[in-house]
N, CA, C and O atoms as a GROMACS GRO file, in nm:
protein
  256
    1ALA      N    1  -0.104   0.467  -0.184
    1ALA     CA    2  -0.102   0.609  -0.215
    1ALA      C    3  -0.201   0.634  -0.327
    1ALA      O    4  -0.214   0.554  -0.419
    2GLY      N    5  -0.270   0.744  -0.318
    2GLY     CA    6  -0.359   0.784  -0.426
    2GLY      C    7  -0.282   0.873  -0.522
    2GLY      O    8  -0.208   0.962  -0.479
    3ASP      N    9  -0.297   0.850  -0.651
    3ASP     CA   10  -0.220   0.929  -0.746
    3ASP      C   11  -0.266   1.074  -0.755
    3ASP      O   12  -0.200   1.156  -0.818
    4ASP      N   13  -0.378   1.104  -0.691
    4ASP     CA   14  -0.430   1.241  -0.692
    4ASP      C   15  -0.431   1.301  -0.551
    4ASP      O   16  -0.502   1.398  -0.526
    5ASP      N   17  -0.353   1.244  -0.458
    5ASP     CA   18  -0.348   1.290  -0.320
    5ASP      C   19  -0.265   1.418  -0.312
    5ASP      O   20  -0.145   1.416  -0.338
    6LYS      N   21  -0.329   1.528  -0.276
    6LYS     CA   22  -0.261   1.658  -0.266
    6LYS      C   23  -0.192   1.675  -0.130
    6LYS      O   24  -0.093   1.748  -0.120
    7MET      N   25  -0.244   1.609  -0.026
    7MET     CA   26  -0.186   1.624   0.109
    7MET      C   27  -0.061   1.538   0.126
    7MET      O   28   0.037   1.582   0.185
    8THR      N   29  -0.065   1.416   0.075
    8THR     CA   30   0.048   1.324   0.085
    8THR      C   31   0.067   1.259  -0.052
    8THR      O   32   0.021   1.147  -0.074
    9PRO      N   33   0.134   1.327  -0.143
    9PRO     CA   34   0.151   1.272  -0.278
    9PRO      C   35   0.235   1.144  -0.277
    9PRO      O   36   0.313   1.123  -0.184
   10PRO      N   37   0.219   1.060  -0.379
   10PRO     CA   38   0.293   0.934  -0.382
   10PRO      C   39   0.444   0.950  -0.362
   10PRO      O   40   0.507   0.862  -0.302
   11LYS      N   41   0.503   1.056  -0.411
   11LYS     CA   42   0.648   1.073  -0.394
   11LYS      C   43   0.687   1.086  -0.247
   11LYS      O   44   0.801   1.057  -0.211
   12ALA      N   45   0.594   1.130  -0.161
   12ALA     CA   46   0.622   1.139  -0.018
   12ALA      C   47   0.635   1.000   0.045
   12ALA      O   48   0.697   0.985   0.150
   13SER      N   49   0.578   0.900  -0.018
   13SER     CA   50   0.588   0.762   0.032
   13SER      C   51   0.728   0.706   0.015
   13SER      O   52   0.763   0.608   0.080
   14GLU      N   53   0.807   0.766  -0.071
   14GLU     CA   54   0.941   0.717  -0.098
   14GLU      C   55   1.029   0.718   0.028
   14GLU      O   56   1.105   0.624   0.050
   15THR      N   57   1.019   0.820   0.110
   15THR     CA   58   1.097   0.828   0.234
   15THR      C   59   1.062   0.712   0.326
   15THR      O   60   1.151   0.647   0.381
   16LEU      N   61   0.935   0.685   0.342
   16LEU     CA   62   0.891   0.574   0.425
   16LEU      C   63   0.936   0.441   0.366
   16LEU      O   64   0.979   0.351   0.438
   17ARG      N   65   0.925   0.427   0.234
   17ARG     CA   66   0.966   0.303   0.169
   17ARG      C   67   1.112   0.270   0.198
   17ARG      O   68   1.146   0.155   0.224
   18ARG      N   69   1.198   0.371   0.194
   18ARG     CA   70   1.341   0.349   0.219
   18ARG      C   71   1.368   0.304   0.363
   18ARG      O   72   1.470   0.240   0.389
   19ALA      N   73   1.279   0.338   0.456
   19ALA     CA   74   1.299   0.304   0.597
   19ALA      C   75   1.249   0.164   0.633
   19ALA      O   76   1.279   0.114   0.741
   20LEU      N   77   1.174   0.101   0.545
   20LEU     CA   78   1.114  -0.029   0.574
   20LEU      C   79   1.197  -0.144   0.517
   20LEU      O   80   1.273  -0.126   0.421
   21THR      N   81   1.182  -0.262   0.576
   21THR     CA   82   1.258  -0.379   0.534
   21THR      C   83   1.208  -0.438   0.402
   21THR      O   84   1.288  -0.462   0.311
   22HIS      N   85   1.080  -0.462   0.391
   22HIS     CA   86   1.021  -0.521   0.269
   22HIS      C   87   0.908  -0.431   0.220
   22HIS      O   88   0.791  -0.468   0.229
   23PRO      N   89   0.942  -0.313   0.169
   23PRO     CA   90   0.838  -0.216   0.134
   23PRO      C   91   0.771  -0.244   0.000
   23PRO      O   92   0.831  -0.299  -0.092
   24THR      N   93   0.646  -0.205  -0.008
   24THR     CA   94   0.576  -0.199  -0.136
   24THR      C   95   0.493  -0.072  -0.134
   24THR      O   96   0.442  -0.031  -0.030
   25ILE      N   97   0.481  -0.012  -0.249
   25ILE     CA   98   0.395   0.105  -0.263
   25ILE      C   99   0.297   0.076  -0.376
   25ILE      O  100   0.337   0.046  -0.488
   26GLU      N  101   0.171   0.084  -0.344
   26GLU     CA  102   0.066   0.067  -0.443
   26GLU      C  103   0.001   0.203  -0.465
   26GLU      O  104  -0.040   0.268  -0.370
   27VAL      N  105  -0.008   0.245  -0.590
   27VAL     CA  106  -0.071   0.372  -0.623
   27VAL      C  107  -0.208   0.341  -0.682
   27VAL      O  108  -0.219   0.268  -0.781
   28ILE      N  109  -0.311   0.398  -0.621
   28ILE     CA  110  -0.447   0.376  -0.666
   28ILE      C  111  -0.487   0.491  -0.758
   28ILE      O  112  -0.499   0.605  -0.715
   29LYS      N  113  -0.507   0.457  -0.885
   29LYS     CA  114  -0.540   0.558  -0.985
   29LYS      C  115  -0.672   0.626  -0.950
   29LYS      O  116  -0.772   0.560  -0.922
   30GLY      N  117  -0.670   0.757  -0.951
   30GLY     CA  118  -0.790   0.834  -0.920
   30GLY      C  119  -0.814   0.853  -0.772
   30GLY      O  120  -0.911   0.919  -0.732
   31GLY      N  121  -0.728   0.796  -0.689
   31GLY     CA  122  -0.744   0.809  -0.544
   31GLY      C  123  -0.681   0.937  -0.493
   31GLY      O  124  -0.575   0.978  -0.541
   32GLY      N  125  -0.745   0.998  -0.398
   32GLY     CA  126  -0.690   1.115  -0.333
   32GLY      C  127  -0.646   1.077  -0.193
   32GLY      O  128  -0.595   0.967  -0.170
   33HIS      N  129  -0.664   1.168  -0.099
   33HIS     CA  130  -0.621   1.144   0.038
   33HIS      C  131  -0.716   1.050   0.114
   33HIS      O  132  -0.678   0.993   0.216
   34MET      N  133  -0.838   1.034   0.065
   34MET     CA  134  -0.938   0.950   0.134
   34MET      C  135  -0.976   0.834   0.043
   34MET      O  136  -1.092   0.819   0.003
   35MET      N  137  -0.879   0.752   0.012
   35MET     CA  138  -0.899   0.643  -0.085
   35MET      C  139  -1.009   0.546  -0.045
   35MET      O  140  -1.079   0.493  -0.132
   36MET      N  141  -1.025   0.521   0.084
   36MET     CA  142  -1.128   0.426   0.127
   36MET      C  143  -1.269   0.476   0.096
   36MET      O  144  -1.362   0.397   0.084
   37ILE      N  145  -1.284   0.606   0.084
   37ILE     CA  146  -1.413   0.664   0.047
   37ILE      C  147  -1.421   0.683  -0.104
   37ILE      O  148  -1.523   0.655  -0.165
   38GLU      N  149  -1.312   0.731  -0.164
   38GLU     CA  150  -1.310   0.765  -0.306
   38GLU      C  151  -1.302   0.642  -0.397
   38GLU      O  152  -1.366   0.639  -0.503
   39ARG      N  153  -1.227   0.543  -0.357
   39ARG     CA  154  -1.206   0.421  -0.436
   39ARG      C  155  -1.211   0.298  -0.346
   39ARG      O  156  -1.111   0.228  -0.330
   40PRO      N  157  -1.329   0.272  -0.284
   40PRO     CA  158  -1.336   0.165  -0.184
   40PRO      C  159  -1.303   0.026  -0.239
   40PRO      O  160  -1.235  -0.051  -0.172
   41ASP      N  161  -1.349  -0.007  -0.359
   41ASP     CA  162  -1.323  -0.140  -0.413
   41ASP      C  163  -1.175  -0.162  -0.440
   41ASP      O  164  -1.119  -0.267  -0.406
   42GLN      N  165  -1.111  -0.063  -0.502
   42GLN     CA  166  -0.968  -0.074  -0.531
   42GLN      C  167  -0.886  -0.079  -0.402
   42GLN      O  168  -0.790  -0.155  -0.391
   43THR      N  169  -0.925   0.003  -0.305
   43THR     CA  170  -0.852   0.006  -0.177
   43THR      C  171  -0.865  -0.128  -0.106
   43THR      O  172  -0.766  -0.180  -0.054
   44LEU      N  173  -0.984  -0.183  -0.102
   44LEU     CA  174  -1.006  -0.313  -0.036
   44LEU      C  175  -0.926  -0.423  -0.104
   44LEU      O  176  -0.862  -0.504  -0.037
   45GLU      N  177  -0.928  -0.425  -0.236
   45GLU     CA  178  -0.853  -0.528  -0.309
   45GLU      C  179  -0.704  -0.515  -0.283
   45GLU      O  180  -0.635  -0.616  -0.267
   46THR      N  181  -0.654  -0.393  -0.279
   46THR     CA  182  -0.512  -0.369  -0.251
   46THR      C  183  -0.476  -0.416  -0.111
   46THR      O  184  -0.373  -0.480  -0.091
   47LEU      N  185  -0.561  -0.386  -0.013
   47LEU     CA  186  -0.536  -0.429   0.124
   47LEU      C  187  -0.540  -0.581   0.138
   47LEU      O  188  -0.457  -0.640   0.207
   48LYS      N  189  -0.637  -0.644   0.072
   48LYS     CA  190  -0.646  -0.790   0.078
   48LYS      C  191  -0.521  -0.855   0.017
   48LYS      O  192  -0.469  -0.953   0.072
   49ASN      N  193  -0.474  -0.802  -0.094
   49ASN     CA  194  -0.351  -0.855  -0.156
   49ASN      C  195  -0.231  -0.835  -0.064
   49ASN      O  196  -0.147  -0.924  -0.052
   50PHE      N  197  -0.223  -0.720   0.000
   50PHE     CA  198  -0.113  -0.692   0.092
   50PHE      C  199  -0.114  -0.789   0.209
   50PHE      O  200  -0.010  -0.844   0.246
   51ILE      N  201  -0.231  -0.811   0.267
   51ILE     CA  202  -0.242  -0.902   0.382
   51ILE      C  203  -0.206  -1.044   0.341
   51ILE      O  204  -0.136  -1.114   0.414
   52ALA      N  205  -0.254  -1.088   0.226
   52ALA     CA  206  -0.223  -1.223   0.178
   52ALA      C  207  -0.074  -1.239   0.154
   52ALA      O  208  -0.015  -1.341   0.192
   53THR      N  209  -0.012  -1.141   0.093
   53THR     CA  210   0.132  -1.145   0.067
   53THR      C  211   0.210  -1.142   0.197
   53THR      O  212   0.307  -1.216   0.213
   54SER      N  213   0.169  -1.057   0.290
   54SER     CA  214   0.237  -1.047   0.419
   54SER      C  215   0.229  -1.178   0.496
   54SER      O  216   0.327  -1.221   0.557
   55ALA      N  217   0.113  -1.242   0.493
   55ALA     CA  218   0.096  -1.370   0.562
   55ALA      C  219   0.185  -1.476   0.500
   55ALA      O  220   0.243  -1.558   0.571
   56THR      N  221   0.197  -1.476   0.368
   56THR     CA  222   0.283  -1.572   0.299
   56THR      C  223   0.429  -1.548   0.336
   56THR      O  224   0.501  -1.644   0.366
   57LEU      N  225   0.473  -1.423   0.335
   57LEU     CA  226   0.612  -1.392   0.372
   57LEU      C  227   0.640  -1.432   0.516
   57LEU      O  228   0.747  -1.485   0.546
   58GLU      N  229   0.545  -1.406   0.605
   58GLU     CA  230   0.562  -1.440   0.747
   58GLU      C  231   0.576  -1.590   0.765
   58GLU      O  232   0.662  -1.636   0.841
   59SER      N  233   0.494  -1.668   0.695
   59SER     CA  234   0.503  -1.814   0.709
   59SER      C  235   0.634  -1.866   0.651
   59SER      O  236   0.690  -1.963   0.702
   60LEU      N  237   0.684  -1.804   0.546
   60LEU     CA  238   0.814  -1.844   0.491
   60LEU      C  239   0.926  -1.813   0.589
   60LEU      O  240   1.019  -1.893   0.604
   61ASN      N  241   0.919  -1.700   0.655
   61ASN     CA  242   1.020  -1.663   0.754
   61ASN      C  243   1.021  -1.759   0.873
   61ASN      O  244   1.127  -1.789   0.927
   62GLU      N  245   0.904  -1.807   0.912
   62GLU     CA  246   0.894  -1.898   1.026
   62GLU      C  247   0.953  -2.035   0.995
   62GLU      O  248   1.001  -2.103   1.085
   63THR      N  249   0.950  -2.076   0.869
   63THR     CA  250   1.001  -2.209   0.834
   63THR      C  251   1.151  -2.208   0.809
   63THR      O  252   1.212  -2.315   0.797
   64ASN      N  253   1.212  -2.092   0.800
   64ASN     CA  254   1.357  -2.085   0.775
   64ASN      C  255   1.434  -2.064   0.900
   64ASN      O  256   1.557  -2.056   0.896
   0.00000   0.00000   0.00000
């Protein structure tokens, strides 16, 4: 979520977070509704961290 998103403010993510099993919400400072254009480096780093964490969680689930 971008902390400056007027169309989908970060608080709107709370409903989705409650519906998910292992939710995380990352707020990108200075990001609006088009974070990939407005804050590409921060968005990419956040996505890479999410994918790495998700892959780790998935491999842990497979071994249990």
